[in-house]
C-alpha positions in Angstrom: 111.5 87.0 35.6 114.6 88.5 35.0 114.4 91.3 32.9 117.4 91.9 30.3 118.6 94.8 29.2 119.5 95.0 25.5 121.7 98.0 26.0 123.9 96.5 28.6 124.7 93.9 26.2 125.3 96.1 23.0 128.0 97.9 25.1 129.7 94.8 25.8 130.0 94.2 22.2 130.8 97.7 21.0 133.0 99.0 23.8 136.1 96.5 22.7 136.0 97.5 19.2 137.0 100.7 20.2 140.2 99.4 21.5 141.6 99.5 17.6 141.1 101.5 14.6 141.5 101.5 11.1 144.7 103.3 9.5 146.0 102.9 6.0 144.7 100.0 3.9 142.5 98.5 6.9 145.3 98.3 9.3 144.5 98.2 13.1 146.4 100.3 15.4 146.0 99.3 19.1 143.4 102.5 21.3 143.5 102.5 25.0 140.9 104.4 26.5 142.2 105.8 30.1 139.9 107.3 32.4 140.0 108.5 36.0 137.2 110.6 38.2 138.8 114.1 38.5 138.4 116.8 35.9 140.6 118.5 33.3 142.1 120.8 36.1 143.5 117.9 38.4 147.2 116.5 39.2 145.5 112.9 37.8 144.1 114.6 34.4 147.7 116.3 33.9 149.6 112.7 34.4 147.6 110.9 32.5 148.1 113.8 29.6 151.5 113.7 30.3 151.9 110.0 29.7 149.3 110.3 26.5 151.8 113.0 25.1 155.3 110.5 26.1 153.7 107.6 24.1 153.0 109.6 21.2 156.5 110.8 21.4 158.1 107.3 21.5 155.5 105.6 19.2 153.9 108.0 16.9 150.8 107.2 15.5 151.4 103.8 16.5 148.9 103.9 19.7 145.6 106.1 19.6 145.2 107.3 23.0 141.5 108.8 24.5 141.9 110.6 28.0 137.9 110.6 29.7 137.3 112.8 32.7 135.3 112.2 35.3 134.5 108.8 34.8 131.8 109.4 32.3 132.0 105.9 30.5 130.7 104.8 33.8 128.3 107.0 35.1 130.4 109.4 37.4 131.2 105.8 38.9 134.5 104.2 39.6 133.6 101.0 40.9 132.2 100.2 37.4 135.1 101.6 36.0 137.6 99.6 37.7 135.3 96.6 36.3 135.3 97.8 32.7 139.0 97.8 33.0 139.0 94.2 34.3 136.5 93.3 31.3 138.9 94.9 29.0 136.0 97.4 27.7 138.0 100.3 29.2 141.7 100.3 28.2 143.1 101.9 31.5 142.4 104.1 34.6 144.2 106.2 37.2 142.9 104.3 40.8 143.3 104.7 43.9 144.7 101.8 46.8 141.3 102.7 48.4 139.6 101.7 45.0 141.6 98.5 44.8 140.8 97.0 48.3 137.3 96.1 46.2 139.2 93.4 44.2 141.9 92.8 47.0 141.9 94.2 51.0 145.4 94.1 51.2 145.4 97.1 49.3 144.3 98.6 52.8 147.5 98.6 54.1 148.2 102.3 52.2 145.6 103.7 54.2 146.0 103.0 57.6 146.0 106.1 59.8 148.8 107.8 60.4 151.1 105.1 58.9 152.9 107.4 56.5 154.2 110.9 58.1 156.0 112.5 54.5 155.8 112.3 50.4 159.2 111.0 50.7 158.4 108.2 53.4 155.7 107.3 50.6 158.0 107.5 47.7 160.1 104.9 49.5 157.4 102.9 50.2 156.3 102.5 46.2 159.7 102.3 44.8 160.4 99.3 47.3 160.4 95.5 46.9 156.7 95.2 48.5 155.4 98.3 46.2 156.3 96.8 43.1 155.0 93.3 44.7 152.0 95.1 45.3 151.8 96.3 41.3 152.6 93.3 40.3 149.6 91.3 42.4 146.8 93.0 40.2 147.9 90.5 37.1 145.2 88.2 39.3 142.4 90.7 39.1 143.2 91.3 35.2 145.1 94.3 35.7 148.3 95.3 34.7 149.7 98.2 37.4 152.2 99.8 35.7 153.3 102.9 38.3 152.8 104.7 41.4 151.6 108.1 41.8 149.9 109.9 44.2 146.5 111.1 45.3 147.8 112.2 48.3 147.3 112.7 52.4 143.6 113.1 53.1 142.3 115.7 55.2 138.3 116.6 56.5 136.0 118.9 55.6 132.5 119.3 56.8 129.6 122.1 56.8 128.9 122.4 60.4 131.7 123.4 62.8 135.6 123.6 63.1 136.5 120.1 63.7 140.2 120.5 66.2 139.7 117.9 68.8 138.0 114.4 69.0 134.9 115.8 70.4 134.1 117.8 67.2 133.6 114.7 65.3 130.8 113.4 67.4 127.6 112.8 65.4 128.8 114.5 62.0 127.5 112.5 58.9 131.0 112.1 56.9 131.4 110.5 53.6 133.8 108.0 53.1 135.2 106.0 50.2 134.9 102.4 49.3 137.0 101.0 52.2 135.6 99.6 55.2 138.3 100.4 57.4 137.4 104.4 57.5 134.0 102.9 58.4 135.6 101.4 61.3 137.7 104.5 62.0 134.8 107.4 62.1 132.7 105.2 64.4 135.9 104.7 66.5 135.5 108.5 67.0 131.8 108.8 67.3 131.1 110.1 63.6 128.6 108.8 61.6 130.4 107.5 58.2 128.2 106.2 55.5 130.1 104.5 52.2 129.2 106.8 48.8 130.4 106.4 45.4 132.5 109.8 44.7 130.4 110.9 41.7 127.5 111.3 44.3 129.1 113.0 47.1 128.4 116.8 45.6 124.7 116.4 45.3 124.6 114.6 48.9 126.7 117.5 50.3 124.3 120.2 48.3 121.2 118.4 50.0 122.4 118.3 53.7 122.6 113.8 53.3 126.2 114.6 54.3 127.4 116.4 56.5 131.2 116.4 55.1 133.7 114.5 53.7 138.0 113.7 53.3 140.2 113.7 50.7 143.3 115.3 49.7 143.4 119.6 49.3 143.3 119.2 45.3 140.4 116.6 44.9 138.5 119.1 47.7 139.5 122.2 45.1 139.6 120.5 41.6 136.2 119.2 42.4 134.9 122.6 43.8 134.0 121.4 47.4 134.8 124.2 48.9 131.4 125.7 47.1 129.6 122.8 49.8 132.0 123.0 52.5 133.0 125.9 55.3 135.4 123.8 57.3 138.8 122.5 56.7 141.1 119.9 58.7 144.2 119.9 58.0 145.7 116.4 59.8 147.1 114.5 57.0 145.7 111.5 58.7 145.8 109.0 56.3 147.8 108.7 52.4 146.8 106.5 49.5 148.6 106.5 45.9 147.0 106.1 42.9 148.1 103.2 40.7 148.2 103.4 36.8 146.4 100.4 35.6 145.7 98.8 32.4 143.3 96.4 31.6 145.3 92.7 31.1 143.2 92.2 28.0 144.2 95.4 26.2 147.8 94.8 27.4 147.8 91.2 26.2 146.6 92.8 22.5 150.0 94.9 22.3 153.7 94.1 21.2 156.2 93.9 23.7 157.8 96.6 21.5 154.5 98.9 22.4 154.3 97.7 26.1 157.7 98.5 26.8 156.9 101.7 25.6 153.8 102.2 27.4 155.2 101.2 30.6 158.1 103.5 30.5 155.5 106.3 29.2 153.8 105.6 32.3 156.6 105.2 35.0 157.7 108.8 33.7 154.3 110.3 33.8 153.8 108.7 37.3 156.9 110.6 38.6 155.9 114.0 37.2 152.5 113.7 38.9 154.0 112.8 42.2 155.6 116.2 41.9 152.8 118.0 40.7 151.1 116.7 43.7 153.8 117.7 46.5 154.8 120.9 45.3 151.2 122.2 44.6 150.1 121.2 48.1 150.7 124.6 49.5 148.8 126.1 46.4 146.0 124.3 47.1 145.9 125.0 50.4 146.3 128.8 49.9 143.6 128.9 47.3 140.7 126.9 49.7 141.6 129.8 52.5 141.1 132.1 49.3 137.7 130.3 48.7 136.6 131.5 52.0 137.2 128.0 53.9 137.7 128.3 57.6 141.2 126.5 57.9 142.2 124.6 61.3 145.4 122.1 62.0 145.8 120.2 64.7 148.2 120.8 67.2 150.6 118.1 68.3 148.9 117.0 71.5 145.3 117.1 69.9 146.9 114.5 66.9 148.3 112.6 68.9 145.3 112.0 71.1 143.6 111.0 67.4 146.5 108.8 66.4 146.3 106.7 69.8 142.5 106.0 69.1 143.1 104.6 66.2 145.7 102.6 67.4 143.1 99.2 67.9 142.2 99.2 64.1 145.5 97.6 63.5 144.9 94.7 65.5 141.3 94.7 64.1 142.5 95.4 60.0 146.3 93.2 60.5 144.2 89.6 59.8 142.6 91.8 56.8 145.9 93.0 55.4 147.8 90.3 56.4 150.6 90.9 59.3 153.2 90.0 57.5 152.4 92.8 54.7 151.5 95.3 57.3 154.6 94.5 58.9 156.8 95.5 56.1 154.7 98.3 55.6 155.8 99.9 59.4 159.1 98.3 59.2 159.3 101.5 55.9 157.6 103.3 57.7 158.8 103.4 61.3 
C-alpha cells in the first residue's frame, strides 16, 4: 500500500500562491521567487541581486522579487529546485548547463573536456545562434531561458595528494555532478567518481566518503571547501555556463510589458555576473592560497596527456549530444 505525504500535497497547493501578493484594494501583483545553490557571497547571488535591482528600477513595485540562497526551499537539492521551476512552484533559478542535462542530455556539449580555451571563446558561443537556440529549446521543458551567466572553468580539489600527472588520479574518490560524461571521464583517468547532490558534498568530504571534487574557483571559496580540501589542481579542464531560468508557468502570468522588463534585466544582470566571474578569478585563486591550499598547475605537456586521453569521449558522447550540435560547437571553438 502506498503512503501519501499530506505535506507534499499542501506544498503543491500553497507554493503557487506565493507567486502573487496583494496590493492596495485587493489587487494582486506578480511575485517571482528566484533561487540558487550558492551563498550571498557568490557571483551567482551578485547576478541575482543585480537582476532584482534592475527589475525594480524598471517596474517599481509592479513585481515583487524574493531571492533564495543555498536552494533552501528545495532542501539544498538542485534537482528538486529545477523540478520546482518546471512545475511553477518556484519562479526561477540560476542553473548550470550541467543540471540541465537532466532534462535534455544535449546540454552535455558545454562541459566536454577542453572544448573551451578562454572566457572570450565561451562568451562568443553564448552569444551565437546556436547558443540562443539552446536557450529557446528549454521552452519544451517548461523553462524560459533568458540569458547566460558563467559558472566558469572547473578545477580539481582533493584531500590526499597533489594531482600533477594522470597517475595521481588513480583510485581517488571524486564527487562529480549529475552529468554522466564526467563519470565516464574520471573512470577513463583511473579515478573512482560518484554523482552526488552538491548540497551533500561538504558532509561527504568531512566524513571521508569522498576524497575530492571539482568546481570553479568561486564555488570552492564561497562554500568554504578549502576547509576540507588541501590540494587544488588548476587546469581549466571543463567549462559550464549558468542559465537564467524562469518557470514557463510563471512567465505566462506576466504581461508583455513585464516580460520585456524581466528579460532585459536578466540579460543586463547576466552580463554583469559574467564580468564578475572573469574579473574575480585571480582573486579567488590568491584567496585559496591564503587559506592554505597547495596549488598545482599542470604543465602544457601534462595537460596535453590529459587532453589526448579524453578524446574518446567525443566519439562516445557525440551521439548523446548529436553530431550536428557538437560539430557546431567545435567550429566555434577551434
